[in-house]
Biopython code that builds the backbone (N, CA, C, O; Angstrom):
import numpy as np
from Bio.PDB.StructureBuilder import StructureBuilder

atoms = [
    (1, "MET", "N", (91.277, 98.391, -42.980)),
    (1, "MET", "CA", (90.042, 98.971, -43.465)),
    (1, "MET", "C", (89.900, 98.772, -44.974)),
    (1, "MET", "O", (88.809, 98.532, -45.491)),
    (2, "LYS", "N", (91.042, 98.879, -45.663)),
    (2, "LYS", "CA", (91.024, 98.720, -47.116)),
    (2, "LYS", "C", (90.640, 97.291, -47.504)),
    (2, "LYS", "O", (89.912, 97.083, -48.475)),
    (3, "LYS", "N", (91.129, 96.307, -46.745)),
    (3, "LYS", "CA", (90.790, 94.907, -47.028)),
    (3, "LYS", "C", (89.291, 94.664, -46.835)),
    (3, "LYS", "O", (88.659, 93.951, -47.613)),
    (4, "PHE", "N", (88.741, 95.266, -45.791)),
    (4, "PHE", "CA", (87.314, 95.122, -45.524)),
    (4, "PHE", "C", (86.478, 95.688, -46.673)),
    (4, "PHE", "O", (85.493, 95.069, -47.076)),
    (5, "LEU", "N", (86.850, 96.846, -47.201)),
    (5, "LEU", "CA", (86.122, 97.452, -48.320)),
    (5, "LEU", "C", (86.242, 96.605, -49.586)),
    (5, "LEU", "O", (85.279, 96.476, -50.341)),
    (6, "VAL", "N", (87.430, 96.026, -49.819)),
    (6, "VAL", "CA", (87.631, 95.166, -50.992)),
    (6, "VAL", "C", (86.773, 93.903, -50.847)),
    (6, "VAL", "O", (86.153, 93.472, -51.819)),
    (7, "LEU", "N", (86.729, 93.306, -49.653)),
    (7, "LEU", "CA", (85.893, 92.127, -49.436)),
    (7, "LEU", "C", (84.408, 92.464, -49.586)),
    (7, "LEU", "O", (83.645, 91.675, -50.143)),
    (8, "LEU", "N", (84.005, 93.619, -49.097)),
    (8, "LEU", "CA", (82.625, 94.056, -49.247)),
    (8, "LEU", "C", (82.271, 94.273, -50.714)),
    (8, "LEU", "O", (81.171, 93.921, -51.141)),
    (9, "LEU", "N", (83.180, 94.843, -51.481)),
    (9, "LEU", "CA", (82.971, 95.044, -52.916)),
    (9, "LEU", "C", (82.853, 93.708, -53.641)),
    (9, "LEU", "O", (81.979, 93.540, -54.491)),
    (10, "ILE", "N", (83.724, 92.758, -53.312)),
    (10, "ILE", "CA", (83.676, 91.436, -53.944)),
    (10, "ILE", "C", (82.379, 90.723, -53.593)),
    (10, "ILE", "O", (81.761, 90.099, -54.456)),
    (11, "LEU", "N", (81.965, 90.808, -52.346)),
    (11, "LEU", "CA", (80.725, 90.180, -51.920)),
    (11, "LEU", "C", (79.522, 90.779, -52.636)),
    (11, "LEU", "O", (78.651, 90.046, -53.105)),
    (12, "SER", "N", (79.467, 92.100, -52.723)),
    (12, "SER", "CA", (78.326, 92.740, -53.386)),
    (12, "SER", "C", (78.305, 92.433, -54.881)),
    (12, "SER", "O", (77.229, 92.228, -55.443)),
    (13, "LEU", "N", (79.446, 92.397, -55.528)),
    (13, "LEU", "CA", (79.481, 92.056, -56.955)),
    (13, "LEU", "C", (79.085, 90.608, -57.194)),
    (13, "LEU", "O", (78.381, 90.309, -58.158)),
    (14, "SER", "N", (79.534, 89.700, -56.321)),
    (14, "SER", "CA", (79.157, 88.297, -56.507)),
    (14, "SER", "C", (77.655, 88.099, -56.279)),
    (14, "SER", "O", (77.027, 87.319, -56.995)),
    (15, "LEU", "N", (77.073, 88.788, -55.301)),
    (15, "LEU", "CA", (75.624, 88.708, -55.109)),
    (15, "LEU", "C", (74.879, 89.254, -56.317)),
    (15, "LEU", "O", (73.874, 88.684, -56.740)),
    (16, "LEU", "N", (75.366, 90.350, -56.870)),
    (16, "LEU", "CA", (74.738, 90.930, -58.050)),
    (16, "LEU", "C", (74.796, 89.974, -59.234)),
    (16, "LEU", "O", (73.816, 89.827, -59.965)),
    (17, "VAL", "N", (75.929, 89.330, -59.425)),
    (17, "VAL", "CA", (76.094, 88.415, -60.551)),
    (17, "VAL", "C", (75.209, 87.183, -60.375)),
    (17, "VAL", "O", (74.520, 86.779, -61.312)),
    (18, "PHE", "N", (75.222, 86.579, -59.175)),
    (18, "PHE", "CA", (74.471, 85.341, -58.979)),
    (18, "PHE", "C", (72.966, 85.563, -58.944)),
    (18, "PHE", "O", (72.215, 84.703, -59.405)),
    (19, "THR", "N", (72.511, 86.670, -58.421)),
    (19, "THR", "CA", (71.070, 86.905, -58.380)),
    (19, "THR", "C", (70.553, 87.529, -59.656)),
    (19, "THR", "O", (69.396, 87.315, -60.018)),
    (20, "GLY", "N", (71.369, 88.286, -60.341)),
    (20, "GLY", "CA", (70.921, 88.954, -61.564)),
    (20, "GLY", "C", (70.979, 88.076, -62.791)),
    (20, "GLY", "O", (70.228, 88.306, -63.739)),
    (21, "CYS", "N", (71.845, 87.077, -62.809)),
    (21, "CYS", "CA", (72.014, 86.246, -64.000)),
    (21, "CYS", "C", (71.173, 84.983, -63.979)),
    (21, "CYS", "O", (71.019, 84.334, -65.014)),
    (22, "ASN", "N", (70.632, 84.622, -62.843)),
    (22, "ASN", "CA", (69.804, 83.426, -62.778)),
    (22, "ASN", "C", (68.425, 83.736, -63.331)),
    (22, "ASN", "O", (67.744, 84.648, -62.861)),
    (23, "SER", "N", (68.022, 82.972, -64.327)),
    (23, "SER", "CA", (66.684, 83.169, -64.874)),
    (23, "SER", "C", (65.674, 82.444, -63.996)),
    (23, "SER", "O", (65.944, 81.355, -63.490)),
    (24, "VAL", "N", (64.539, 83.042, -63.824)),
    (24, "VAL", "CA", (63.493, 82.454, -63.008)),
    (24, "VAL", "C", (62.602, 81.607, -63.908)),
    (24, "VAL", "O", (62.040, 82.113, -64.879)),
    (25, "VAL", "N", (62.470, 80.327, -63.595)),
    (25, "VAL", "CA", (61.638, 79.417, -64.369)),
    (25, "VAL", "C", (60.240, 79.444, -63.766)),
    (25, "VAL", "O", (60.065, 79.100, -62.598)),
    (26, "PRO", "N", (59.236, 79.853, -64.554)),
    (26, "PRO", "CA", (57.886, 79.899, -63.991)),
    (26, "PRO", "C", (57.351, 78.502, -63.703)),
    (26, "PRO", "O", (57.685, 77.537, -64.390)),
    (27, "ALA", "N", (56.526, 78.417, -62.686)),
    (27, "ALA", "CA", (55.893, 77.144, -62.348)),
    (27, "ALA", "C", (54.870, 76.788, -63.407)),
    (27, "ALA", "O", (54.335, 77.659, -64.092)),
    (28, "GLU", "N", (54.607, 75.510, -63.532)),
    (28, "GLU", "CA", (53.625, 75.068, -64.516)),
    (28, "GLU", "C", (52.255, 75.603, -64.128)),
    (28, "GLU", "O", (51.789, 75.390, -63.008)),
    (29, "GLY", "N", (51.629, 76.285, -65.041)),
    (29, "GLY", "CA", (50.333, 76.876, -64.746)),
    (29, "GLY", "C", (49.323, 76.533, -65.815)),
    (29, "GLY", "O", (49.497, 75.575, -66.568)),
    (30, "GLU", "N", (48.293, 77.301, -65.875)),
    (30, "GLU", "CA", (47.219, 77.074, -66.843)),
    (30, "GLU", "C", (47.771, 77.194, -68.260)),
    (30, "GLU", "O", (48.472, 78.155, -68.578)),
    (31, "GLY", "N", (47.457, 76.225, -69.104)),
    (31, "GLY", "CA", (47.879, 76.274, -70.499)),
    (31, "GLY", "C", (49.279, 75.755, -70.745)),
    (31, "GLY", "O", (49.745, 75.775, -71.884)),
    (32, "GLU", "N", (49.966, 75.289, -69.711)),
    (32, "GLU", "CA", (51.310, 74.761, -69.871)),
    (32, "GLU", "C", (51.339, 73.298, -69.469)),
    (32, "GLU", "O", (50.457, 72.819, -68.756)),
    (33, "GLY", "N", (52.346, 72.605, -69.926)),
    (33, "GLY", "CA", (52.493, 71.207, -69.534)),
    (33, "GLY", "C", (51.958, 70.272, -70.596)),
    (33, "GLY", "O", (51.480, 70.700, -71.647)),
    (34, "GLU", "N", (52.050, 68.988, -70.300)),
    (34, "GLU", "CA", (51.591, 68.019, -71.280)),
    (34, "GLU", "C", (50.339, 67.317, -70.771)),
    (34, "GLU", "O", (50.072, 67.282, -69.570)),
    (35, "GLY", "N", (49.594, 66.769, -71.689)),
    (35, "GLY", "CA", (48.458, 65.960, -71.334)),
    (35, "GLY", "C", (47.192, 66.712, -70.977)),
    (35, "GLY", "O", (46.270, 66.128, -70.408)),
    (36, "GLU", "N", (47.128, 67.980, -71.295)),
    (36, "GLU", "CA", (45.910, 68.728, -70.990)),
    (36, "GLU", "C", (44.869, 68.492, -72.065)),
    (36, "GLU", "O", (45.174, 68.535, -73.257)),
    (37, "ILE", "N", (43.648, 68.246, -71.646)),
    (37, "ILE", "CA", (42.552, 67.990, -72.575)),
    (37, "ILE", "C", (41.516, 69.084, -72.407)),
    (37, "ILE", "O", (41.063, 69.344, -71.292)),
    (38, "GLU", "N", (41.135, 69.731, -73.504)),
    (38, "GLU", "CA", (40.115, 70.768, -73.460)),
    (38, "GLU", "C", (38.739, 70.128, -73.531)),
    (38, "GLU", "O", (38.565, 69.102, -74.188)),
    (39, "GLY", "N", (37.775, 70.714, -72.871)),
    (39, "GLY", "CA", (36.400, 70.259, -72.974)),
    (39, "GLY", "C", (35.964, 69.280, -71.912)),
    (39, "GLY", "O", (34.910, 68.661, -72.054)),
    (40, "ILE", "N", (36.736, 69.115, -70.851)),
    (40, "ILE", "CA", (36.325, 68.238, -69.758)),
    (40, "ILE", "C", (35.324, 68.997, -68.899)),
    (40, "ILE", "O", (35.560, 70.149, -68.536)),
    (41, "SER", "N", (34.211, 68.355, -68.574)),
    (41, "SER", "CA", (33.232, 68.996, -67.701)),
    (41, "SER", "C", (33.100, 68.212, -66.405)),
    (41, "SER", "O", (33.147, 66.982, -66.395)),
    (42, "VAL", "N", (32.933, 68.952, -65.308)),
    (42, "VAL", "CA", (32.784, 68.349, -63.987)),
    (42, "VAL", "C", (31.471, 68.851, -63.402)),
    (42, "VAL", "O", (31.266, 70.057, -63.266)),
    (43, "ASP", "N", (30.585, 67.926, -63.059)),
    (43, "ASP", "CA", (29.301, 68.267, -62.459)),
    (43, "ASP", "C", (29.253, 67.699, -61.041)),
    (43, "ASP", "O", (29.519, 66.517, -60.824)),
    (44, "ILE", "N", (28.909, 68.557, -60.081)),
    (44, "ILE", "CA", (28.817, 68.147, -58.684)),
    (44, "ILE", "C", (27.378, 68.343, -58.227)),
    (44, "ILE", "O", (26.836, 69.446, -58.302)),
    (45, "VAL", "N", (26.772, 67.272, -57.756)),
    (45, "VAL", "CA", (25.388, 67.335, -57.300)),
    (45, "VAL", "C", (25.329, 68.204, -56.043)),
    (45, "VAL", "O", (26.068, 67.972, -55.086)),
    (46, "GLY", "N", (24.457, 69.191, -56.052)),
    (46, "GLY", "CA", (24.296, 70.070, -54.893)),
    (46, "GLY", "C", (25.145, 71.318, -54.951)),
    (46, "GLY", "O", (25.123, 72.116, -54.014)),
    (47, "ALA", "N", (25.909, 71.516, -56.045)),
    (47, "ALA", "CA", (26.738, 72.710, -56.169)),
    (47, "ALA", "C", (25.880, 73.901, -56.581)),
    (47, "ALA", "O", (24.933, 73.757, -57.355)),
    (48, "VAL", "N", (26.219, 75.079, -56.055)),
    (48, "VAL", "CA", (25.507, 76.304, -56.379)),
    (48, "VAL", "C", (26.520, 77.311, -56.907)),
    (48, "VAL", "O", (27.519, 77.585, -56.242)),
    (49, "ASP", "N", (26.276, 77.874, -58.108)),
    (49, "ASP", "CA", (27.153, 78.874, -58.696)),
    (49, "ASP", "C", (26.620, 80.267, -58.389)),
    (49, "ASP", "O", (25.470, 80.586, -58.694)),
    (50, "VAL", "N", (27.480, 81.104, -57.773)),
    (50, "VAL", "CA", (27.127, 82.484, -57.462)),
    (50, "VAL", "C", (28.302, 83.368, -57.867)),
    (50, "VAL", "O", (29.407, 83.221, -57.346)),
    (51, "ASP", "N", (28.057, 84.280, -58.794)),
    (51, "ASP", "CA", (29.081, 85.229, -59.261)),
    (51, "ASP", "C", (30.355, 84.532, -59.738)),
    (51, "ASP", "O", (31.458, 84.998, -59.456)),
    (52, "GLY", "N", (30.210, 83.433, -60.449)),
    (52, "GLY", "CA", (31.362, 82.732, -61.000)),
    (52, "GLY", "C", (32.100, 81.836, -60.020)),
    (52, "GLY", "O", (33.132, 81.264, -60.369)),
    (53, "LYS", "N", (31.592, 81.701, -58.802)),
    (53, "LYS", "CA", (32.210, 80.825, -57.805)),
    (53, "LYS", "C", (31.255, 79.683, -57.497)),
    (53, "LYS", "O", (30.038, 79.866, -57.499)),
    (54, "THR", "N", (31.807, 78.511, -57.232)),
    (54, "THR", "CA", (30.999, 77.335, -56.927)),
    (54, "THR", "C", (31.040, 77.067, -55.425)),
    (54, "THR", "O", (32.112, 76.977, -54.826)),
    (55, "TYR", "N", (29.859, 76.942, -54.829)),
    (55, "TYR", "CA", (29.755, 76.674, -53.397)),
    (55, "TYR", "C", (29.150, 75.293, -53.170)),
    (55, "TYR", "O", (28.251, 74.865, -53.894)),
    (56, "LEU", "N", (29.669, 74.596, -52.138)),
    (56, "LEU", "CA", (29.186, 73.268, -51.764)),
    (56, "LEU", "C", (28.920, 73.228, -50.267)),
    (56, "LEU", "O", (29.611, 73.875, -49.480)),
    (57, "ALA", "N", (27.906, 72.457, -49.889)),
    (57, "ALA", "CA", (27.675, 72.195, -48.472)),
    (57, "ALA", "C", (28.620, 71.085, -48.030)),
    (57, "ALA", "O", (29.144, 70.344, -48.862)),
    (58, "ARG", "N", (28.834, 70.972, -46.748)),
    (58, "ARG", "CA", (29.673, 69.887, -46.240)),
    (58, "ARG", "C", (29.024, 68.546, -46.519)),
    (58, "ARG", "O", (27.812, 68.458, -46.713)),
    (59, "GLY", "N", (29.825, 67.522, -46.539)),
    (59, "GLY", "CA", (29.286, 66.189, -46.711)),
    (59, "GLY", "C", (29.781, 65.519, -47.972)),
    (59, "GLY", "O", (30.741, 65.965, -48.600)),
    (60, "VAL", "N", (29.114, 64.450, -48.329)),
    (60, "VAL", "CA", (29.467, 63.643, -49.493)),
    (60, "VAL", "C", (28.629, 64.103, -50.685)),
    (60, "VAL", "O", (27.425, 64.323, -50.559)),
    (61, "HIS", "N", (29.274, 64.246, -51.837)),
    (61, "HIS", "CA", (28.588, 64.683, -53.055)),
    (61, "HIS", "C", (28.918, 63.731, -54.194)),
    (61, "HIS", "O", (30.022, 63.190, -54.257)),
    (62, "ASP", "N", (27.963, 63.527, -55.094)),
    (62, "ASP", "CA", (28.218, 62.751, -56.304)),
    (62, "ASP", "C", (28.860, 63.673, -57.331)),
    (62, "ASP", "O", (28.376, 64.776, -57.584)),
    (63, "ILE", "N", (29.958, 63.206, -57.919)),
    (63, "ILE", "CA", (30.687, 63.990, -58.915)),
    (63, "ILE", "C", (30.712, 63.211, -60.214)),
    (63, "ILE", "O", (31.035, 62.023, -60.229)),
    (64, "THR", "N", (30.365, 63.892, -61.322)),
    (64, "THR", "CA", (30.398, 63.281, -62.648)),
    (64, "THR", "C", (31.398, 64.040, -63.506)),
    (64, "THR", "O", (31.295, 65.257, -63.657)),
    (65, "VAL", "N", (32.373, 63.319, -64.070)),
    (65, "VAL", "CA", (33.378, 63.914, -64.953)),
    (65, "VAL", "C", (33.133, 63.387, -66.349)),
    (65, "VAL", "O", (33.081, 62.176, -66.560)),
    (66, "THR", "N", (32.979, 64.308, -67.324)),
    (66, "THR", "CA", (32.722, 63.922, -68.707)),
    (66, "THR", "C", (33.905, 64.351, -69.568)),
    (66, "THR", "O", (34.273, 65.526, -69.591)),
    (67, "PHE", "N", (34.499, 63.390, -70.277)),
    (67, "PHE", "CA", (35.622, 63.661, -71.161)),
    (67, "PHE", "C", (35.118, 63.805, -72.594)),
    (67, "PHE", "O", (34.144, 63.151, -72.966)),
    (68, "PRO", "N", (35.762, 64.652, -73.412)),
    (68, "PRO", "CA", (35.322, 64.843, -74.788)),
    (68, "PRO", "C", (35.657, 63.669, -75.707)),
    (68, "PRO", "O", (35.099, 63.562, -76.799)),
    (69, "ALA", "N", (36.554, 62.795, -75.278)),
    (69, "ALA", "CA", (36.951, 61.639, -76.088)),
    (69, "ALA", "C", (37.189, 60.462, -75.151)),
    (69, "ALA", "O", (37.257, 60.625, -73.932)),
    (70, "SER", "N", (37.313, 59.296, -75.724)),
    (70, "SER", "CA", (37.566, 58.101, -74.925)),
    (70, "SER", "C", (38.888, 58.232, -74.185)),
    (70, "SER", "O", (39.848, 58.808, -74.697)),
    (71, "VAL", "N", (38.923, 57.688, -72.969)),
    (71, "VAL", "CA", (40.124, 57.744, -72.144)),
    (71, "VAL", "C", (40.539, 56.322, -71.803)),
    (71, "VAL", "O", (39.709, 55.498, -71.415)),
    (72, "ALA", "N", (41.846, 56.036, -71.951)),
    (72, "ALA", "CA", (42.348, 54.711, -71.612)),
    (72, "ALA", "C", (42.517, 54.601, -70.118)),
    (72, "ALA", "O", (42.993, 55.537, -69.474)),
    (73, "GLY", "N", (42.136, 53.475, -69.559)),
    (73, "GLY", "CA", (42.288, 53.259, -68.131)),
    (73, "GLY", "C", (41.052, 53.709, -67.368)),
    (73, "GLY", "O", (40.030, 54.047, -67.965)),
    (74, "TRP", "N", (41.155, 53.711, -66.036)),
    (74, "TRP", "CA", (40.018, 54.088, -65.219)),
    (74, "TRP", "C", (40.531, 54.726, -63.938)),
    (74, "TRP", "O", (41.709, 54.603, -63.602)),
    (75, "VAL", "N", (39.661, 55.393, -63.241)),
    (75, "VAL", "CA", (40.009, 56.076, -62.009)),
    (75, "VAL", "C", (39.171, 55.496, -60.881)),
    (75, "VAL", "O", (37.950, 55.386, -60.997)),
    (76, "GLN", "N", (39.825, 55.130, -59.798)),
    (76, "GLN", "CA", (39.091, 54.604, -58.658)),
    (76, "GLN", "C", (38.961, 55.721, -57.633)),
    (76, "GLN", "O", (39.953, 56.350, -57.263)),
    (77, "GLY", "N", (37.732, 55.968, -57.175)),
    (77, "GLY", "CA", (37.482, 57.065, -56.235)),
    (77, "GLY", "C", (37.467, 56.635, -54.809)),
    (77, "GLY", "O", (37.268, 57.460, -53.917)),
]
sb = StructureBuilder()
sb.init_structure("model")
sb.init_model(0)
sb.init_chain("A")
sb.init_seg("    ")
for serial, (resi, resn, name, xyz) in enumerate(atoms, 1):
    if name == "N":
        sb.init_residue(resn, " ", resi, " ")
    sb.init_atom(name, np.array(xyz, "f"), 0.0, 1.0, " ", f" {name:<3s}", serial, name[0])
structure = sb.get_structure()
């Protein structure tokens, strides 16, 4: 019985050490990372804004992306 309690104590302490000492790295979110450009605007033909949300009907829509400065390269849609 004493061995079982000692093993249980060792197990609980090791779990405490490994879970308590590991720092959690946040995922890349808004405002983090490299290559973010401020001032990009996206216009979608047929989009309707209601209470800060954008709604679209099903189907194909024309999308226009405007960059604040020249961009090297091109994007194929």
